[in-house]
C-alpha positions in Angstrom: -29.7 -7.6 -26.1 -28.7 -11.2 -26.3 -29.1 -14.4 -24.4 -28.6 -14.6 -20.6 -27.4 -18.2 -20.4 -25.3 -19.0 -23.4 -23.9 -16.9 -26.1 -22.9 -13.3 -26.7 -24.7 -10.0 -26.2 -24.5 -6.4 -25.5 -25.8 -4.2 -22.7 -26.0 -0.6 -21.5 -27.1 1.1 -18.4 -27.5 4.9 -18.2 -27.4 7.4 -15.4 -27.0 5.1 -12.4 -26.6 7.4 -9.3 -23.5 6.7 -7.3 -25.7 6.8 -4.2 -27.2 3.5 -5.2 -23.8 1.9 -5.2 -23.7 2.6 -1.4 -26.2 -0.3 -1.1 -23.6 -2.7 -2.5 -20.2 -1.3 -1.4 -18.8 1.5 0.7 -18.8 4.9 -1.2 -16.7 7.8 0.0 -18.7 10.6 1.6 -18.9 13.6 -0.8 -18.6 11.4 -3.9 -21.6 12.0 -6.2 -22.5 11.7 -9.9 -24.0 9.1 -12.2 -22.4 6.2 -14.0 -23.3 5.0 -17.5 -22.1 1.6 -18.6 -21.8 0.0 -22.0 -20.4 -3.4 -22.7 -20.5 -6.8 -24.3 -20.4 -10.3 -22.8 -20.1 -14.0 -23.7 -21.6 -16.6 -21.4 -21.9 -20.4 -21.3 -18.2 -21.1 -21.9 -15.7 -22.4 -19.4 -14.2 -18.9 -19.3 -17.0 -16.2 -19.5 -16.0 -12.9 -21.0 -17.0 -9.3 -20.3 -15.9 -6.0 -21.6 -17.2 -2.9 -19.9 -16.7 0.8 -20.6 -17.8 3.3 -17.9 -18.6 7.0 -18.1 -18.9 9.3 -15.1 -21.5 12.0 -15.6 -21.5 15.1 -13.3 -18.9 13.4 -11.1 -17.8 15.3 -8.0 -15.7 14.6 -4.8 -16.8 17.4 -2.5 -16.7 20.5 -4.6 -14.1 19.2 -7.1 -15.4 18.0 -10.5 -14.0 14.6 -11.7 -13.6 13.3 -15.2 -13.1 9.6 -16.0 -10.8 9.8 -19.0 -10.2 6.1 -19.6 -12.4 3.4 -18.1 -12.1 -0.1 -19.6 -12.6 -3.2 -17.5 -12.4 -6.6 -19.1 -13.0 -10.1 -17.8 -11.2 -12.9 -19.6 -9.5 -16.1 -18.6 -10.6 -15.6 -14.9 -8.7 -12.3 -14.7 -9.8 -8.6 -14.6 -7.9 -6.3 -17.0 -8.1 -2.7 -15.9 -7.3 0.6 -17.7 -8.6 3.6 -15.7 -7.7 7.2 -15.7 -9.3 9.9 -13.4 -8.6 13.6 -13.6 -9.8 16.4 -11.3 -11.0 19.6 -12.8 -8.1 22.0 -13.1 -5.4 19.4 -12.6 -2.7 19.0 -15.1 -2.2 15.3 -14.4 -4.5 12.3 -13.8 -4.4 9.3 -11.6 -4.0 6.1 -13.6 -4.6 2.5 -12.6 -3.8 -0.3 -15.1 -3.1 -4.0 -14.8 -4.4 -7.5 -14.2 -6.3 -8.9 -11.1 -6.9 -12.6 -11.0 -10.4 -13.5 -9.7 -8.9 -16.3 -7.5 -7.5 -14.4 -4.5 -4.7 -16.9 -4.0 -3.5 -17.1 -7.6 -0.3 -15.4 -8.6 -0.4 -12.9 -11.5 -1.6 -9.8 -9.8 0.0 -6.8 -11.5 -1.3 -3.3 -10.9 0.3 0.0 -11.7 -0.8 3.2 -10.0 0.7 6.4 -11.2 0.2 10.2 -11.0 2.4 13.3 -11.3 2.3 16.9 -10.2 -1.2 17.8 -8.9 -3.0 14.7 -10.0 -3.5 13.4 -6.4 -4.5 16.7 -4.9 -8.3 16.0 -5.1 -7.9 13.0 -2.8 -7.7 15.3 0.2 -11.5 15.6 -0.3 -11.7 12.1 1.2 -10.3 13.3 4.5 -13.1 15.9 5.0 -12.5 19.4 6.3 -9.5 18.5 8.4 -7.1 18.4 5.5 -6.6 20.8 2.6 -3.7 20.6 0.1 -3.2 24.1 -1.2 0.0 23.9 -3.3 3.0 21.7 -4.2 3.3 18.5 -6.2 3.3 14.7 -5.6 4.7 12.0 -7.8 3.4 8.5 -7.3 4.7 5.3 -9.0 3.5 2.1 -7.4 3.6 -1.5 -8.7 1.7 -4.2 -6.8 2.4 -7.8 -7.7 1.9 -11.3 -6.3 -1.6 -12.4 -5.4 -4.5 -10.6 -3.7 -3.8 -12.6 -0.5 -0.1 -11.8 -0.5 0.5 -8.6 -2.4 3.9 -7.1 -2.7 4.3 -3.3 -3.4 7.2 -1.5 -4.9 7.5 2.1 -5.7 7.6 5.6 -4.3 5.6 8.7 -3.3 7.4 12.0 -3.5 6.1 15.3 -2.2 7.7 18.6 -3.3 7.2 22.1 -1.9 3.9 21.0 -0.4 1.6 23.3 1.6 -1.1 21.6 3.6 -3.7 22.8 6.1 -4.0 19.9 8.6 -6.4 20.2 11.5 -6.1 24.0 11.4 -2.3 24.0 11.3 -0.4 25.2 8.2 2.4 22.9 7.0 4.8 24.6 4.5 7.7 23.5 2.4 6.8 19.8 2.8 9.4 17.7 1.0 9.2 14.0 1.6 10.0 10.7 -0.1 8.1 7.5 0.9 9.4 4.2 -0.5 7.2 1.1 -0.9 9.8 -1.6 -0.6 8.1 -4.9 -1.1 6.5 -5.5 2.3 7.9 -2.5 4.1 7.1 1.2 4.0 10.1 3.5 4.5 10.1 7.3 4.9 13.4 8.4 3.6 13.2 12.1 4.0 
């Protein structure tokens, strides 16, 4: 409801299959479900505005059910403001992404925080197909990306503890590792 050229309005879209998104952008194999969107907009000003809330219905990655706990995306002053949280069924922790992304790829002001604790990342092994299975252990991720989209700088860490993985048919046990994201370098400390 509302004008499409100037002014403010509201919109909603229900039960959009994720398979349709594959026509516009790459979608990981095994990702399925439906998206529902609700939002408001303001057009016709030098700085258009958009606020969007997303719901994931019957979301799965492979056989793992997914729940989108927080899902707000805003467009204001030529910047995207993100606040997203995704949790796999049975996981005690979620994967959270929050921050600011300027629309101009060369503009400074990019600031994204990606975080997860414990078993929150475990479902991502579903992206690797049948060649990788994470059976136990934990992973802590804290990553801050700043700068611009053309020249991002990452700072943070990824720590694995007591991990057990099945990788290409080989069992890896007692995986303990620390990976540092040190601005423009990636360092495996342990």
